[in-house]
MIDOSE-1310 file (N, C-alpha, C; in nm, 2 decimals, decimal comma, always signed):
residues 309
mkkk	+1,53/-9,87/-1,72/+1,45/-9,77/-1,80/+1,30/-9,78/-1,80; +1,28/-9,93/-1,82/+1,12/-9,97/-1,83/+1,05/-9,95/-1,68; +1,13/-9,97/-1,56/+1,08/-9,95/-1,42/+1,01/-9,78/-1,42; +1,12/-9,68/-1,48/+1,11/-9,59/-1,44/+0,99/-9,53/-1,55
kkka	+0,98/-9,58/-1,64/+0,86/-9,54/-1,74/+0,74/-9,61/-1,66; +0,73/-9,71/-1,61/+0,62/-9,75/-1,56/+0,57/-9,67/-1,40; +0,68/-9,63/-1,35/+0,65/-9,55/-1,24/+0,60/-9,39/-1,28; +0,63/-9,34/-1,38/+0,59/-9,22/-1,44/+0,46/-9,25/-1,49
hssa	+0,42/-9,36/-1,56/+0,29/-9,40/-1,59/+0,20/-9,40/-1,48; +0,24/-9,48/-1,38/+0,14/-9,49/-1,25/+0,12/-9,38/-1,19; +0,22/-9,27/-1,17/+0,19/-9,17/-1,13/+0,09/-9,07/-1,17; +0,11/-9,05/-1,32/+0,02/-9,01/-1,40/-0,13/-9,05/-1,38
avns	-0,13/-9,21/-1,36/-0,28/-9,27/-1,34/-0,33/-9,22/-1,21; -0,24/-9,20/-1,13/-0,29/-9,18/-0,97/-0,35/-9,01/-1,01; -0,27/-8,93/-1,06/-0,33/-8,78/-1,06/-0,47/-8,79/-1,15; -0,47/-8,86/-1,25/-0,61/-8,87/-1,32/-0,72/-8,93/-1,27
kllr	-0,68/-9,06/-1,23/-0,83/-9,13/-1,19/-0,83/-9,11/-1,03; -0,74/-9,11/-0,94/-0,80/-9,09/-0,80/-0,79/-8,94/-0,76; -0,76/-8,87/-0,83/-0,80/-8,73/-0,80/-0,89/-8,64/-0,87; -0,87/-8,65/-1,01/-0,94/-8,56/-1,11/-1,08/-8,63/-1,10
rpir	-1,10/-8,77/-1,14/-1,24/-8,80/-1,13/-1,33/-8,76/-1,02; -1,27/-8,79/-0,88/-1,35/-8,77/-0,79/-1,39/-8,61/-0,78; -1,29/-8,52/-0,82/-1,31/-8,38/-0,81/-1,42/-8,33/-0,90; -1,41/-8,40/-1,01/-1,52/-8,39/-1,12/-1,65/-8,41/-1,08
rfgw	-1,67/-8,55/-1,00/-1,78/-8,61/-0,98/-1,86/-8,53/-0,86; -1,76/-8,51/-0,75/-1,84/-8,45/-0,64/-1,79/-8,32/-0,61; -1,74/-8,24/-0,72/-1,72/-8,10/-0,72/-1,84/-7,99/-0,65; -1,96/-8,06/-0,70/-2,08/-8,00/-0,67/-2,12/-7,99/-0,52
lfll	-2,07/-8,07/-0,45/-2,07/-8,07/-0,31/-1,99/-7,94/-0,25; -1,89/-7,92/-0,29/-1,82/-7,79/-0,21/-1,87/-7,66/-0,29; -1,94/-7,66/-0,39/-2,03/-7,55/-0,45/-2,15/-7,54/-0,38; -2,22/-7,63/-0,34/-2,33/-7,62/-0,31/-2,36/-7,54/-0,16
pmai	-2,28/-7,53/-0,07/-2,31/-7,43/+0,03/-2,33/-7,28/+0,00; -2,22/-7,26/-0,09/-2,22/-7,11/-0,15/-2,33/-7,10/-0,25; -2,39/-7,18/-0,32/-2,50/-7,17/-0,39/-2,62/-7,16/-0,35; -2,64/-7,24/-0,20/-2,77/-7,20/-0,12/-2,76/-7,10/-0,06
sfli	-2,64/-7,04/+0,00/-2,62/-6,88/+0,05/-2,66/-6,79/-0,06; -2,60/-6,81/-0,17/-2,64/-6,70/-0,28/-2,80/-6,69/-0,32; -2,88/-6,82/-0,31/-3,00/-6,83/-0,34/-3,09/-6,77/-0,24; -3,04/-6,79/-0,10/-3,13/-6,75/+0,00/-3,09/-6,58/+0,04
gfiw	-2,96/-6,55/+0,03/-2,93/-6,41/+0,05/-2,93/-6,31/-0,05; -2,95/-6,35/-0,17/-2,95/-6,24/-0,28/-3,07/-6,28/-0,38; -3,05/-6,39/-0,43/-3,17/-6,42/-0,54/-3,30/-6,43/-0,48; -3,34/-6,47/-0,38/-3,48/-6,49/-0,33/-3,52/-6,35/-0,29
pflq	-3,42/-6,28/-0,21/-3,48/-6,13/-0,16/-3,50/-6,04/-0,28; -3,42/-6,07/-0,41/-3,43/-6,00/-0,50/-3,55/-6,00/-0,59; -3,59/-6,14/-0,61/-3,73/-6,17/-0,66/-3,84/-6,12/-0,59; -3,82/-6,13/-0,46/-3,92/-6,09/-0,36/-3,95/-5,96/-0,38
glfl	-3,82/-5,85/-0,39/-3,82/-5,73/-0,37/-3,88/-5,68/-0,52; -3,85/-5,75/-0,63/-3,90/-5,73/-0,75/-4,07/-5,72/-0,77; -4,09/-5,82/-0,70/-4,27/-5,82/-0,69/-4,33/-5,73/-0,61; -4,26/-5,71/-0,48/-4,31/-5,61/-0,40/-4,32/-5,46/-0,47
sfck	-4,24/-5,43/-0,57/-4,24/-5,32/-0,62/-4,35/-5,31/-0,69; -4,42/-5,39/-0,73/-4,55/-5,39/-0,79/-4,67/-5,40/-0,70; -4,65/-5,38/-0,57/-4,78/-5,39/-0,47/-4,76/-5,26/-0,38; -4,87/-5,25/-0,31/-4,89/-5,16/-0,20/-4,88/-5,24/-0,07
frtt	-4,80/-5,22/+0,01/-4,79/-5,32/+0,14/-4,74/-5,22/+0,25; -4,77/-5,30/+0,37/-4,72/-5,24/+0,50/-4,60/-5,35/+0,56; -4,62/-5,45/+0,54/-4,54/-5,59/+0,55/-4,52/-5,66/+0,43; -4,42/-5,72/+0,42/-4,40/-5,84/+0,30/-4,49/-5,93/+0,29
kkwt	-4,57/-5,96/+0,41/-4,69/-6,05/+0,39/-4,82/-6,00/+0,36; -4,82/-5,88/+0,40/-4,94/-5,84/+0,36/-4,94/-5,73/+0,25; -4,98/-5,77/+0,12/-4,95/-5,69/+0,02/-5,09/-5,67/-0,07; -5,11/-5,57/-0,16/-5,22/-5,56/-0,25/-5,16/-5,54/-0,39
fvgi	-5,15/-5,61/-0,48/-5,10/-5,57/-0,61/-5,16/-5,47/-0,67; -5,07/-5,35/-0,73/-5,13/-5,25/-0,79/-5,09/-5,22/-0,93; -5,01/-5,31/-0,98/-4,95/-5,29/-1,11/-4,85/-5,21/-1,11; -4,83/-5,11/-1,22/-4,72/-5,03/-1,22/-4,77/-4,90/-1,16
dnyl	-4,82/-4,89/-1,07/-4,88/-4,75/-1,03/-4,79/-4,71/-0,94; -4,68/-4,79/-0,86/-4,56/-4,73/-0,79/-4,46/-4,66/-0,90; -4,44/-4,73/-1,01/-4,35/-4,68/-1,12/-4,40/-4,55/-1,17; -4,52/-4,54/-1,20/-4,60/-4,41/-1,25/-4,56/-4,28/-1,14
rild	-4,59/-4,33/-1,02/-4,57/-4,24/-0,90/-4,42/-4,17/-0,90; -4,33/-4,27/-0,93/-4,19/-4,21/-0,94/-4,15/-4,09/-1,05; -4,23/-4,10/-1,16/-4,22/-4,00/-1,26/-4,27/-3,89/-1,21; -4,35/-3,85/-1,10/-4,38/-3,72/-1,06/-4,32/-3,69/-0,94
deqf	-4,21/-3,77/-0,88/-4,13/-3,76/-0,80/-4,01/-3,68/-0,83; -4,02/-3,54/-0,80/-3,90/-3,44/-0,86/-3,75/-3,47/-0,77; -3,79/-3,50/-0,64/-3,70/-3,54/-0,56/-3,60/-3,64/-0,60; -3,68/-3,74/-0,64/-3,59/-3,85/-0,71/-3,52/-3,82/-0,82
lysf	-3,58/-3,77/-0,91/-3,50/-3,72/-1,04/-3,39/-3,63/-1,00; -3,41/-3,54/-0,92/-3,29/-3,44/-0,88/-3,18/-3,54/-0,83; -3,23/-3,61/-0,73/-3,12/-3,72/-0,67/-3,04/-3,78/-0,76; -3,10/-3,84/-0,87/-3,03/-3,91/-0,97/-2,92/-3,83/-1,04
iyta	-2,96/-3,72/-1,09/-2,88/-3,64/-1,17/-2,76/-3,57/-1,06; -2,79/-3,53/-0,94/-2,70/-3,52/-0,84/-2,60/-3,61/-0,82; -2,63/-3,73/-0,81/-2,57/-3,85/-0,78/-2,48/-3,89/-0,91; -2,52/-3,85/-1,02/-2,46/-3,90/-1,13/-2,33/-3,81/-1,14
iwti	-2,38/-3,67/-1,14/-2,25/-3,57/-1,13/-2,15/-3,59/-1,02; -2,20/-3,61/-0,89/-2,09/-3,62/-0,80/-2,02/-3,76/-0,83; -2,07/-3,87/-0,87/-1,99/-3,98/-0,91/-1,90/-3,97/-1,00; -1,93/-3,91/-1,11/-1,82/-3,86/-1,21/-1,72/-3,78/-1,17
vsvv	-1,73/-3,67/-1,07/-1,64/-3,63/-1,03/-1,54/-3,69/-0,92; -1,60/-3,77/-0,84/-1,54/-3,85/-0,75/-1,46/-3,96/-0,82; -1,52/-4,01/-0,93/-1,45/-4,12/-0,99/-1,32/-4,09/-1,04; -1,32/-3,98/-1,12/-1,19/-3,91/-1,17/-1,08/-3,85/-1,07
linv	-1,13/-3,78/-0,96/-1,05/-3,76/-0,85/-0,98/-3,87/-0,79; -1,07/-3,97/-0,76/-1,01/-4,09/-0,66/-0,93/-4,16/-0,75; -0,92/-4,19/-0,87/-0,85/-4,28/-0,94/-0,71/-4,21/-0,98; -0,73/-4,07/-1,00/-0,62/-3,99/-1,05/-0,52/-3,97/-0,93
iafa	-0,59/-3,94/-0,81/-0,50/-3,94/-0,69/-0,44/-4,07/-0,63; -0,55/-4,18/-0,65/-0,49/-4,32/-0,60/-0,35/-4,36/-0,70; -0,37/-4,31/-0,85/-0,28/-4,39/-0,91/-0,12/-4,31/-0,90; -0,16/-4,16/-0,88/-0,06/-4,07/-0,86/+0,03/-4,13/-0,75
vaya	-0,04/-4,16/-0,63/+0,02/-4,21/-0,52/+0,09/-4,34/-0,53; +0,02/-4,41/-0,58/+0,09/-4,54/-0,61/+0,22/-4,53/-0,71; +0,21/-4,45/-0,82/+0,30/-4,43/-0,89/+0,45/-4,37/-0,79; +0,41/-4,28/-0,73/+0,52/-4,22/-0,64/+0,58/-4,34/-0,54
ltqg	+0,50/-4,43/-0,48/+0,55/-4,52/-0,41/+0,62/-4,65/-0,45; +0,60/-4,65/-0,59/+0,67/-4,77/-0,67/+0,80/-4,72/-0,72; +0,85/-4,61/-0,68/+0,98/-4,55/-0,74/+1,09/-4,57/-0,62; +1,08/-4,66/-0,53/+1,20/-4,68/-0,45/+1,22/-4,60/-0,34
ikgt	+1,12/-4,50/-0,30/+1,14/-4,41/-0,21/+1,15/-4,45/-0,06; +1,20/-4,41/+0,02/+1,26/-4,47/+0,16/+1,06/-4,45/+0,22; +1,07/-4,56/+0,33/+0,92/-4,57/+0,40/+0,81/-4,60/+0,31; +0,81/-4,67/+0,20/+0,72/-4,71/+0,12/+0,59/-4,80/+0,20
nffr	+0,65/-4,88/+0,25/+0,55/-4,96/+0,34/+0,47/-4,88/+0,45; +0,52/-4,80/+0,50/+0,46/-4,70/+0,60/+0,37/-4,62/+0,53; +0,41/-4,57/+0,43/+0,30/-4,46/+0,37/+0,21/-4,54/+0,32; +0,23/-4,66/+0,26/+0,11/-4,76/+0,20/+0,01/-4,77/+0,33
tvff	+0,06/-4,80/+0,43/-0,03/-4,84/+0,56/-0,12/-4,71/+0,59; -0,05/-4,61/+0,59/-0,10/-4,48/+0,64/-0,22/-4,44/+0,55; -0,21/-4,46/+0,43/-0,30/-4,42/+0,32/-0,41/-4,52/+0,31; -0,36/-4,66/+0,36/-0,49/-4,74/+0,34/-0,57/-4,74/+0,48
mpnl	-0,54/-4,68/+0,57/-0,60/-4,70/+0,72/-0,73/-4,65/+0,72; -0,77/-4,53/+0,64/-0,90/-4,45/+0,63/-1,00/-4,57/+0,58; -0,97/-4,65/+0,50/-1,07/-4,73/+0,42/-1,11/-4,84/+0,53; -1,05/-4,84/+0,67/-1,10/-4,93/+0,76/-1,21/-4,87/+0,86
iggi	-1,23/-4,76/+0,86/-1,34/-4,67/+0,93/-1,44/-4,68/+0,88; -1,57/-4,70/+0,95/-1,69/-4,69/+0,88/-1,72/-4,56/+0,82; -1,83/-4,57/+0,73/-1,90/-4,45/+0,66/-1,96/-4,37/+0,75; -2,03/-4,43/+0,86/-2,11/-4,33/+0,95/-2,02/-4,27/+1,03
vlgy	-1,91/-4,34/+1,09/-1,79/-4,26/+1,20/-1,74/-4,16/+1,10; -1,69/-4,17/+0,98/-1,63/-4,08/+0,89/-1,71/-3,96/+0,87; -1,83/-3,99/+0,83/-1,93/-3,88/+0,81/-1,92/-3,79/+0,94; -1,96/-3,82/+1,07/-1,95/-3,74/+1,16/-1,80/-3,67/+1,19
iwsm	-1,71/-3,75/+1,19/-1,60/-3,69/+1,21/-1,55/-3,56/+1,12; -1,58/-3,59/+0,97/-1,55/-3,51/+0,88/-1,65/-3,37/+0,90; -1,76/-3,41/+0,93/-1,90/-3,30/+0,95/-1,83/-3,19/+1,07; -1,77/-3,24/+1,20/-1,72/-3,17/+1,28/-1,60/-3,09/+1,22
ifdg	-1,51/-3,17/+1,14/-1,40/-3,08/+1,09/-1,43/-2,97/+1,00; -1,53/-3,01/+0,90/-1,58/-2,91/+0,81/-1,63/-2,78/+0,90; -1,73/-2,82/+1,00/-1,81/-2,72/+1,07/-1,69/-2,63/+1,14; -1,57/-2,69/+1,19/-1,50/-2,63/+1,27/-1,44/-2,51/+1,16
ilsy	-1,38/-2,57/+1,04/-1,33/-2,46/+0,95/-1,42/-2,38/+0,88; -1,56/-2,39/+0,87/-1,64/-2,31/+0,83/-1,68/-2,19/+0,92; -1,69/-2,23/+1,06/-1,70/-2,17/+1,16/-1,64/-2,03/+1,15; -1,53/-2,01/+1,11/-1,46/-1,88/+1,10/-1,48/-1,79/+0,99
yntn	-1,59/-1,86/+0,92/-1,67/-1,77/+0,83/-1,82/-1,77/+0,87; -1,86/-1,78/+0,97/-2,00/-1,79/+1,02/-2,11/-1,87/+0,95; -2,05/-1,96/+0,91/-2,12/-2,09/+0,83/-2,10/-2,21/+0,88; -2,19/-2,30/+0,80/-2,13/-2,45/+0,83/-2,17/-2,52/+0,72
ilek	-2,14/-2,67/+0,71/-2,14/-2,74/+0,58/-2,29/-2,76/+0,53; -2,38/-2,75/+0,63/-2,55/-2,76/+0,57/-2,60/-2,63/+0,51; -2,51/-2,51/+0,50/-2,57/-2,39/+0,48/-2,58/-2,39/+0,31; -2,49/-2,45/+0,23/-2,48/-2,43/+0,10/-2,45/-2,56/+0,04
tefg	-2,53/-2,59/-0,08/-2,52/-2,70/-0,16/-2,37/-2,76/-0,20; -2,27/-2,64/-0,23/-2,16/-2,67/-0,27/-2,07/-2,71/-0,17; -2,11/-2,67/-0,02/-2,03/-2,72/+0,08/-2,06/-2,87/+0,11; -2,16/-2,93/+0,08/-2,21/-3,07/+0,08/-2,14/-3,15/-0,01
fwgl	-2,14/-3,09/-0,13/-2,10/-3,16/-0,26/-1,96/-3,18/-0,23; -1,87/-3,08/-0,22/-1,73/-3,10/-0,20/-1,68/-3,15/-0,09; -1,77/-3,15/+0,04/-1,75/-3,23/+0,15/-1,74/-3,36/+0,14; -1,85/-3,41/+0,07/-1,85/-3,55/+0,04/-1,72/-3,59/-0,06
iilm	-1,71/-3,52/-0,15/-1,59/-3,53/-0,25/-1,46/-3,54/-0,16; -1,43/-3,47/-0,07/-1,32/-3,50/+0,01/-1,30/-3,60/+0,09; -1,43/-3,63/+0,18/-1,45/-3,75/+0,24/-1,40/-3,88/+0,17; -1,47/-3,91/+0,03/-1,47/-4,03/-0,02/-1,32/-4,03/-0,07
cwqq	-1,27/-3,94/-0,10/-1,13/-3,93/-0,16/-1,03/-3,99/-0,06; -1,06/-3,93/+0,07/-0,95/-3,96/+0,20/-1,01/-4,10/+0,22; -1,11/-4,16/+0,22/-1,15/-4,30/+0,25/-1,10/-4,41/+0,15; -1,11/-4,36/+0,02/-1,09/-4,47/-0,08/-0,98/-4,47/-0,16
vgym	-0,91/-4,36/-0,16/-0,78/-4,36/-0,22/-0,68/-4,44/-0,20; -0,68/-4,47/-0,04/-0,58/-4,56/+0,00/-0,62/-4,72/-0,06; -0,74/-4,77/-0,07/-0,77/-4,89/-0,12/-0,75/-4,90/-0,29; -0,79/-4,80/-0,35/-0,75/-4,81/-0,49/-0,60/-4,80/-0,51
miiy	-0,52/-4,72/-0,43/-0,39/-4,73/-0,44/-0,31/-4,86/-0,43; -0,35/-4,95/-0,33/-0,32/-5,07/-0,32/-0,33/-5,17/-0,46; -0,46/-5,15/-0,52/-0,47/-5,23/-0,66/-0,36/-5,16/-0,76; -0,37/-5,03/-0,75/-0,26/-4,97/-0,86/-0,11/-5,00/-0,83
vagl	-0,07/-5,02/-0,70/+0,05/-5,07/-0,67/+0,08/-5,21/-0,72; -0,02/-5,31/-0,70/+0,01/-5,42/-0,76/+0,02/-5,44/-0,92; -0,05/-5,36/-0,98/-0,08/-5,34/-1,14/+0,06/-5,28/-1,17; +0,13/-5,17/-1,11/+0,26/-5,12/-1,14/+0,36/-5,20/-1,13
qavp	+0,39/-5,29/-1,00/+0,47/-5,39/-0,98/+0,48/-5,50/-1,09; +0,35/-5,54/-1,17/+0,37/-5,62/-1,25/+0,40/-5,58/-1,41; +0,43/-5,45/-1,40/+0,49/-5,40/-1,53/+0,62/-5,44/-1,59; +0,66/-5,50/-1,69/+0,76/-5,57/-1,73/+0,88/-5,49/-1,72
edmi	+0,97/-5,51/-1,65/+1,10/-5,41/-1,63/+1,18/-5,40/-1,76; +1,18/-5,53/-1,83/+1,26/-5,50/-1,96/+1,18/-5,39/-2,08; +1,07/-5,38/-2,08/+1,01/-5,28/-2,15/+1,02/-5,14/-2,10; +1,04/-5,12/-1,98/+1,07/-4,97/-1,90/+1,23/-4,95/-1,95
eaak	+1,31/-5,07/-1,94/+1,45/-5,04/-1,95/+1,48/-5,02/-2,11; +1,39/-5,08/-2,20/+1,42/-5,07/-2,33/+1,39/-4,91/-2,38; +1,27/-4,87/-2,31/+1,23/-4,73/-2,33/+1,32/-4,63/-2,31; +1,40/-4,67/-2,18/+1,52/-4,57/-2,15/+1,62/-4,57/-2,23
idga	+1,67/-4,69/-2,28/+1,77/-4,70/-2,38/+1,75/-4,64/-2,50; +1,60/-4,62/-2,54/+1,57/-4,57/-2,67/+1,56/-4,42/-2,65; +1,56/-4,36/-2,54/+1,56/-4,22/-2,49/+1,42/-4,17/-2,50; +1,33/-4,24/-2,44/+1,19/-4,22/-2,41/+1,19/-4,11/-2,28
sgwk	+1,12/-4,03/-2,29/+1,10/-3,93/-2,16/+1,03/-4,00/-2,06; +1,03/-3,97/-1,94/+0,95/-4,02/-1,83/+0,81/-4,01/-1,87; +0,74/-3,90/-1,94/+0,63/-3,88/-1,96/+0,57/-3,99/-2,06; +0,65/-4,04/-2,17/+0,61/-4,12/-2,26/+0,63/-4,26/-2,21
tltr	+0,72/-4,29/-2,13/+0,73/-4,40/-2,06/+0,60/-4,45/-1,99; +0,55/-4,34/-1,91/+0,44/-4,35/-1,85/+0,29/-4,38/-1,95; +0,29/-4,30/-2,03/+0,17/-4,31/-2,11/+0,16/-4,44/-2,21; +0,30/-4,46/-2,27/+0,30/-4,56/-2,40/+0,33/-4,69/-2,32
itip	+0,38/-4,71/-2,20/+0,44/-4,83/-2,15/+0,33/-4,86/-2,03; +0,36/-4,78/-1,92/+0,30/-4,78/-1,80/+0,15/-4,83/-1,78; +0,09/-4,71/-1,82/-0,04/-4,71/-1,82/-0,11/-4,82/-1,90; -0,06/-4,84/-2,01/-0,11/-4,94/-2,10/-0,11/-5,08/-2,03
nvmp	-0,02/-5,09/-1,95/+0,01/-5,24/-1,89/-0,08/-5,25/-1,75; -0,10/-5,11/-1,72/-0,18/-5,11/-1,58/-0,34/-5,13/-1,60; -0,39/-5,09/-1,73/-0,53/-5,12/-1,75/-0,62/-5,21/-1,68; -0,59/-5,33/-1,65/-0,65/-5,41/-1,57/-0,69/-5,36/-1,44
siti	-0,59/-5,31/-1,39/-0,60/-5,21/-1,25/-0,69/-5,10/-1,26; -0,68/-5,02/-1,38/-0,79/-4,92/-1,41/-0,90/-4,96/-1,42; -0,93/-5,07/-1,47/-1,06/-5,12/-1,49/-1,14/-5,16/-1,36; -1,04/-5,22/-1,27/-1,10/-5,24/-1,17/-1,13/-5,15/-1,07
ctfl	-1,04/-5,05/-1,06/-1,08/-4,92/-0,98/-1,17/-4,85/-1,01; -1,20/-4,85/-1,16/-1,29/-4,75/-1,21/-1,44/-4,82/-1,17; -1,43/-4,94/-1,19/-1,57/-5,01/-1,16/-1,60/-5,01/-1,01; -1,50/-5,01/-0,92/-1,52/-5,01/-0,79/-1,58/-4,87/-0,75
sltn	-1,51/-4,77/-0,79/-1,53/-4,60/-0,75/-1,67/-4,59/-0,82; -1,69/-4,63/-0,93/-1,83/-4,58/-1,00/-1,91/-4,65/-0,92; -1,95/-4,79/-0,90/-2,04/-4,83/-0,83/-2,07/-4,77/-0,68; -1,94/-4,78/-0,60/-1,95/-4,71/-0,46/-2,01/-4,57/-0,47
gfkl	-1,99/-4,50/-0,58/-2,04/-4,35/-0,59/-2,18/-4,35/-0,61; -2,25/-4,45/-0,66/-2,37/-4,45/-0,71/-2,45/-4,50/-0,57; -2,38/-4,59/-0,51/-2,45/-4,66/-0,40/-2,43/-4,59/-0,24; -2,37/-4,47/-0,26/-2,31/-4,40/-0,14/-2,44/-4,38/-0,07
ydqn	-2,44/-4,41/+0,06/-2,53/-4,39/+0,16/-2,51/-4,33/+0,30; -2,43/-4,42/+0,37/-2,39/-4,39/+0,49/-2,34/-4,27/+0,50; -2,21/-4,23/+0,44/-2,13/-4,09/+0,46/-2,23/-3,99/+0,41; -2,32/-4,00/+0,32/-2,42/-3,89/+0,29/-2,52/-3,88/+0,39
lalt	-2,56/-3,98/+0,48/-2,65/-3,96/+0,57/-2,57/-3,89/+0,69; -2,49/-3,93/+0,73/-2,41/-3,88/+0,84/-2,33/-3,73/+0,81; -2,31/-3,72/+0,71/-2,23/-3,57/+0,67/-2,33/-3,48/+0,63; -2,43/-3,50/+0,57/-2,52/-3,39/+0,52/-2,68/-3,42/+0,55
eglp	-2,71/-3,55/+0,54/-2,86/-3,60/+0,54/-2,93/-3,54/+0,46; -2,88/-3,46/+0,34/-2,93/-3,44/+0,21/-2,96/-3,30/+0,23; -2,92/-3,23/+0,34/-2,94/-3,10/+0,35/-2,85/-3,02/+0,27; -2,85/-2,88/+0,26/-2,98/-2,78/+0,29/-3,11/-2,82/+0,20
gvld	-3,22/-2,78/+0,23/-3,34/-2,80/+0,19/-3,41/-2,66/+0,13; -3,44/-2,67/-0,01/-3,47/-2,56/-0,07/-3,64/-2,59/-0,11; -3,71/-2,48/-0,04/-3,85/-2,45/-0,04/-3,90/-2,45/-0,17; -3,98/-2,52/-0,23/-4,06/-2,48/-0,36/-4,20/-2,41/-0,34
katg	-4,19/-2,29/-0,36/-4,33/-2,23/-0,34/-4,47/-2,27/-0,39; -4,43/-2,34/-0,52/-4,55/-2,37/-0,58/-4,60/-2,50/-0,53; -4,54/-2,61/-0,50/-4,57/-2,71/-0,45/-4,56/-2,71/-0,29; -4,48/-2,65/-0,23/-4,48/-2,63/-0,06/-4,39/-2,75/-0,04
lnty	-4,31/-2,83/-0,13/-4,21/-2,93/-0,08/-4,08/-2,88/-0,09; -3,99/-2,92/+0,01/-3,85/-2,90/-0,01/-3,79/-3,00/-0,10; -3,68/-2,94/-0,14/-3,59/-3,02/-0,24/-3,45/-3,03/-0,16; -3,43/-3,15/-0,13/-3,29/-3,15/-0,05/-3,19/-3,15/-0,15
ttem	-3,09/-3,06/-0,15/-2,99/-3,06/-0,27/-2,89/-3,14/-0,24; -2,86/-3,20/-0,13/-2,74/-3,29/-0,13/-2,79/-3,43/-0,13; -2,92/-3,45/-0,14/-2,97/-3,59/-0,12/-2,94/-3,69/-0,22; -2,85/-3,80/-0,22/-2,83/-3,89/-0,31/-2,93/-4,02/-0,32
ialn	-2,92/-4,10/-0,42/-3,04/-4,17/-0,46/-3,07/-4,27/-0,35; -2,94/-4,34/-0,29/-2,97/-4,45/-0,18/-3,05/-4,37/-0,07; -3,00/-4,25/-0,04/-3,08/-4,20/+0,06/-3,22/-4,16/+0,05; -3,23/-4,10/-0,07/-3,39/-4,07/-0,10/-3,49/-4,23/-0,13
iskt	-3,42/-4,34/-0,14/-3,50/-4,46/-0,12/-3,52/-4,48/+0,01; -3,42/-4,47/+0,11/-3,44/-4,52/+0,25/-3,55/-4,40/+0,30; -3,54/-4,28/+0,28/-3,63/-4,20/+0,33/-3,78/-4,21/+0,27; -3,79/-4,26/+0,15/-3,94/-4,29/+0,09/-3,99/-4,40/+0,16
fgqs	-3,90/-4,50/+0,21/-3,95/-4,64/+0,27/-3,97/-4,61/+0,40; -3,94/-4,51/+0,45/-3,98/-4,45/+0,59/-4,10/-4,39/+0,62; -4,15/-4,33/+0,49/-4,29/-4,22/+0,50/-4,40/-4,32/+0,54; -4,47/-4,23/+0,59/-4,63/-4,31/+0,64/-4,72/-4,34/+0,54
gafs	-4,71/-4,29/+0,41/-4,82/-4,29/+0,29/-4,82/-4,44/+0,26; -4,94/-4,46/+0,20/-5,00/-4,62/+0,17/-4,92/-4,68/+0,08; -4,85/-4,58/-0,01/-4,77/-4,64/-0,12/-4,63/-4,62/-0,10; -4,58/-4,55/+0,00/-4,44/-4,52/+0,03/-4,34/-4,66/+0,00
kgea	-4,37/-4,74/+0,07/-4,29/-4,87/+0,08/-4,28/-4,92/-0,06; -4,40/-4,94/-0,12/-4,40/-5,02/-0,27/-4,32/-4,91/-0,37; -4,35/-4,79/-0,34/-4,28/-4,70/-0,42/-4,13/-4,68/-0,41; -4,07/-4,70/-0,29/-3,95/-4,71/-0,25/-3,86/-4,85/-0,30
qaka	-3,96/-4,96/-0,29/-3,91/-5,08/-0,37/-3,91/-5,05/-0,52; -3,99/-4,97/-0,58/-3,98/-4,97/-0,72/-3,85/-4,87/-0,75; -3,83/-4,78/-0,69/-3,71/-4,69/-0,68/-3,59/-4,79/-0,66; -3,59/-4,86/-0,56/-3,47/-4,98/-0,56/-3,44/-5,07/-0,68
viff	-3,54/-5,10/-0,76/-3,54/-5,18/-0,86/-3,49/-5,10/-0,98; -3,52/-4,98/-1,00/-3,48/-4,90/-1,10/-3,34/-4,85/-1,04; -3,30/-4,83/-0,94/-3,15/-4,80/-0,87/-3,06/-4,92/-0,93; -3,11/-5,05/-0,92/-3,04/-5,18/-0,96/-3,01/-5,18/-1,09
ilva	-3,11/-5,14/-1,17/-3,10/-5,17/-1,32/-2,98/-5,04/-1,38; -3,00/-4,93/-1,31/-2,92/-4,81/-1,35/-2,76/-4,86/-1,31; -2,76/-4,89/-1,21/-2,61/-4,91/-1,16/-2,55/-5,05/-1,21; -2,63/-5,16/-1,24/-2,57/-5,25/-1,30/-2,56/-5,23/-1,47
tigl	-2,63/-5,15/-1,52/-2,61/-5,12/-1,66/-2,48/-5,04/-1,68; -2,49/-4,93/-1,60/-2,37/-4,84/-1,62/-2,24/-4,91/-1,59; -2,25/-5,00/-1,48/-2,13/-5,05/-1,43/-2,08/-5,17/-1,52; -2,17/-5,23/-1,61/-2,15/-5,33/-1,70/-2,08/-5,26/-1,83
lqlt	-2,15/-5,13/-1,86/-2,10/-5,06/-1,97/-1,95/-4,99/-1,95; -1,90/-4,97/-1,83/-1,78/-4,93/-1,81/-1,67/-5,03/-1,81; -1,73/-5,17/-1,78/-1,62/-5,28/-1,78/-1,59/-5,30/-1,93; -1,73/-5,32/-1,99/-1,70/-5,34/-2,13/-1,61/-5,24/-2,21
strk	-1,63/-5,12/-2,19/-1,54/-5,03/-2,27/-1,39/-5,04/-2,22; -1,37/-5,02/-2,09/-1,22/-5,03/-2,05/-1,17/-5,18/-2,09; -1,22/-5,29/-2,07/-1,17/-5,42/-2,12/-1,13/-5,42/-2,26; -1,22/-5,35/-2,37/-1,16/-5,34/-2,49/-1,03/-5,25/-2,50
kevq	-1,01/-5,18/-2,43/-0,90/-5,11/-2,41/-0,78/-5,18/-2,37; -0,80/-5,28/-2,28/-0,70/-5,39/-2,24/-0,67/-5,48/-2,35; -0,76/-5,53/-2,44/-0,73/-5,60/-2,54/-0,66/-5,55/-2,67; -0,69/-5,41/-2,67/-0,61/-5,35/-2,77/-0,48/-5,32/-2,75
q	-0,45/-5,31/-2,60/-0,32/-5,30/-2,56/-0,23/-5,41/-2,59
């Protein structure tokens, strides 16, 4: 008995002294490459971009400090304000549709139907295709359908709006579905069986047991679809490029009615004006603050519901 106790003690000593202490002492060596990459790839460019938003520049090495002039110019940019409102409305609609459809598909595929793995693969595959490619593919599809009515997707704002909605649902539903499937499979079976024994209907089981237990997945999917909606660029560029444009007779400028924020920033940066690059950088800073704030508010609100459940 004494020998066994000694062996157990020595085993614990090995785990604590020979493994834990070196990991605690030299763990920073493993974190250092990632920390350096994060500093070089994110922190430094972000700080440099923040500084350049207060400058007039052609290249990042030749700049002139102009204070808040770039931010003041944004207040007079009606296209940017329009793009923000349009992006917000589009994002709300897309978040609701993507998550509702993805949850419905995931729920159906966790009911034991035949060919579940095949359908999961089919629904997920569109997520593997690049946004630019998808934009051009769906542009041809929409134009082919609308040609029967002697029009195309660039003729009306409504066509571009719902075209982008359809495209993004087709691309992202499969990805969100995988997350929802994982959440649904983690719902305790005994709770569902207890609900059936108590005579709960399928709807009550779904709303009172399944959805509350899937709230972590809902939080993740809502956050991803929300931030992806605000950051949408390549699909917007390939499908509509912001068109159609409506001419304002008072100013003589076009308002691009399907232009989202990211595309507006890109176009501003490519203009030839002396302040264009600094103004675009200021827009990017505002864009970052808006997306970060909205994302954090959404995470906070949905996580509170997780705790309550």
